N, C-alpha and C positions, 0 to 999 in steps of 0.2 A: 160561714166564710167563703164559700164558693159564690155565693149571690154577693156577699160583699165585694169580692174582687170584680165580678161580673158588673157590676153597676160602675164599680171604679174606673175599669177599662172602659165602658161605655160613655162615660162622662169625660174621661180623656180623649177619646175619637171625636165627640162633639167640640171641645175646647179648640182641638187641632184642626178641626174643619172650620171653625169660625176664625181662629186667626190666621189661617189660609186665605180666607175670604177677604179679611180686613188687608193683610198684606197684598192680595191681588189688585185691590183697587188704589196701590201706590200710595201717595201720600194723602188721600182721602178717605175720611171715616165714614162707612155708609150710613146716610140718613142726614149727614150734616150739609148745610146751605152755604153755599158760597157766591161771587159775582165776577162777572167779566166785564173787563172796562178796556177801552182804548183811546184814541185820538177824538172821537166825537164826544168822550165823555170827560174832557179835560176840566171842565167848569161843575160837573155833576156831583152832589154830594154822595160820598159812598158811606152806607151804614157799616155797622160791625157785621163782619162775615166770616165764617169758618177757615174760608180760603178765598184767594183772590188769582184771577188768572188774568194778565195783562198782555194787551196787544203790543207788540215791537214795531210793527209797521204802521204807516199812514194809510191804511186801505189797501196798498197795492205792494208788490215787492219794490225793492230798492226805494222805497220812500220811509221817513223816519216818524214814529210817533214822538212828536215834540215834548209830550209830559212823560213818557216813559217813566224815567226817575221818579218823579214826583207820585204817579200813581202805585208805583211797585214799592215805594217806601210804606205805604198803608197797610201793606200785610204780611204777617209772621210767616203765614204758609203762603208762598207765592210760586206761581205756575206762569208760564210765558206761552205767548200764541204767535204765530207767523203766518201773513197775508199770501196765499200761492195764488198762483196763475201759468200758464202759458200760451203767450201770444203767436207763436210760432216762429218759424224758420227765420224771418227777417231780424227777430230780436235774440234768438239762439246765435247768430252769427256773430253779435257783439261778445261772447263768450266762446268762440270758437276754439281755442287752444289750451282750456284750461277748466277742469282739471285734466280731461281727454283731449287728444288732437282729433279734431274733427274733420273731414271732407265737408265742403260747402252741402252738398247732397247727403250728407249722413244724418238724417232728421232725428233719429233718436236719440245720436250722439249729442247733435245740437240741445236736444230737450234737456237731456241729462245736465250737460253743462250749466243750463239755465237756470235748473232748479238749484245746482249744488252751489253755485255762485249768488242764489237769493237767500239760502239760509247762511252762508258766509257773511254776507252782509248784514244780516239781521243779528247774527251772533255778534259780530264784531261792534255792531252798533250798541247794542244791549251791555256788552263788556265796556265799551267807553263811558257807559252812563252808570258804570258802578253796579249793574243789576245781572245776577244769576240767578239760577234756577236748575234744578235736576229733572224737571219735567217740563216738555216743550209739545206743544200742538200745531200740527198743520192746519190751516183753515183753509178747506175746500169747497167753495161755493160756486156755484153758476153764474152769479153777479160779477164773477171776475172773467177775464178772458182766457180762454182756451180753445185749442184745435178741436176739430171735429175727429180727431185719431185719438183712439184709447191709448195705444201703446205709446204715442209720444207725451200724452198727459202724464201717462205711467211714470216714463222714465224721467219726467221733471220732477215728479214727487220724490222718486227714487233719490234722485239727485240730493234732494234736500235732507231725505233721512241718512244718508250715507254720510253727510257732513256733517250732521248732528252726533250720530250714534257712534260712526267708525271715527272720525275725525277728532271729534271734541268728546267723544265718550259720555255722551248725556245717557244717563240710565233709562229714562223713559222718554218714547217718542210716541205720539199718538195723532189720530185724525179727528178733525172736527167736521162734521157734515151732517147730510141727511142719506137715508137710504136711496131716496130719490136723485139727488143731486149726486151722490157718489155712482150712482150707476149712470147717470148722464155724462159725467166727466171720464171715468174710468173704466165703464163696462160692468161695475159691480167687483172690483178688484178685491181678492181674498189674500192680504198680506199679512194677515193675523194680528196687527198691530192693534192696541186700545183703541175705543173709540169713543166719543165725546159727541152726543146727539143732540140735535137741535128740534124742540117741540114747539107747538103752537099753545101747551096749556098753560094754566094760570097759577096751579099750585105744584109744590113738591111732590106732594103724594100723589098728583096725576101723573107728573112727569115720571114719577120713579115706575110706573106701571109699564114704561117704555125701556126698563134696563133689561129684559127680556123679550126677545124676539125680534129686536131691533139692532143686532150686531153686524153692519152693514160691512166691516173690513173682514169679518169672521173671528177676529179677535173679540176680548171681553169688552162690554160697555162700562166705563168708569164714572162717567158722569150724564146726566141728562140737563138741558137747558129748560127754563122757563122763565115767562114773560109777566111777572106780578107788580114790578115797581117801574121805575124810571131807568133803572141799569137791569141788564140782563141777570137772572139768577140762575145757579145750578144747583143741582142735588148729586149727592155722591151715591152711586149705586150700590 
């Protein structure tokens, strides 16, 4: 009898750990493969996928993805992503008074407002298109414009995070990037948010090898991107 209960207890522990692991990946089941698409893919055929991640913006903040609604309609398991950037003070001054009252030389304050308003633009555009999701990703890449100041860049991203998580109560907000690009832009900011990593691998099996050891935010890796077809694909960690 002791052996029976011991084995039963061990089985329950394994099941609990397994269920925790699946839950920790949000709406993505480990090993499943999805796709991410945005404005360059408006005419691209999208094959059947376990989940889809659709870009709300047209490549830059404050620009729309004109085919957002059509792309989002293709996926039952839908996430969204937002293009981020912070070009600096001159752009931040356009949002000087909301949500914070910033002086012209309060550079971190201006950066925060720029990010906050960028997220608000993206969220409102998605809502107006009839598109919603409980998971939003911030696309953080060096190809967009950033200052050379880590703190300003971080403040801009924090503004986006706060708008989505605090103002709109989005349950899951994470970061898409790479360890290298995240370091260049934020200095390796450890904010413990979930991460979605980009790789140059060609298969899901290869990409999953990056699920451990590449947690650039300090939080768990949810997804790894790979490039085996005409549209980017993503495997759940």
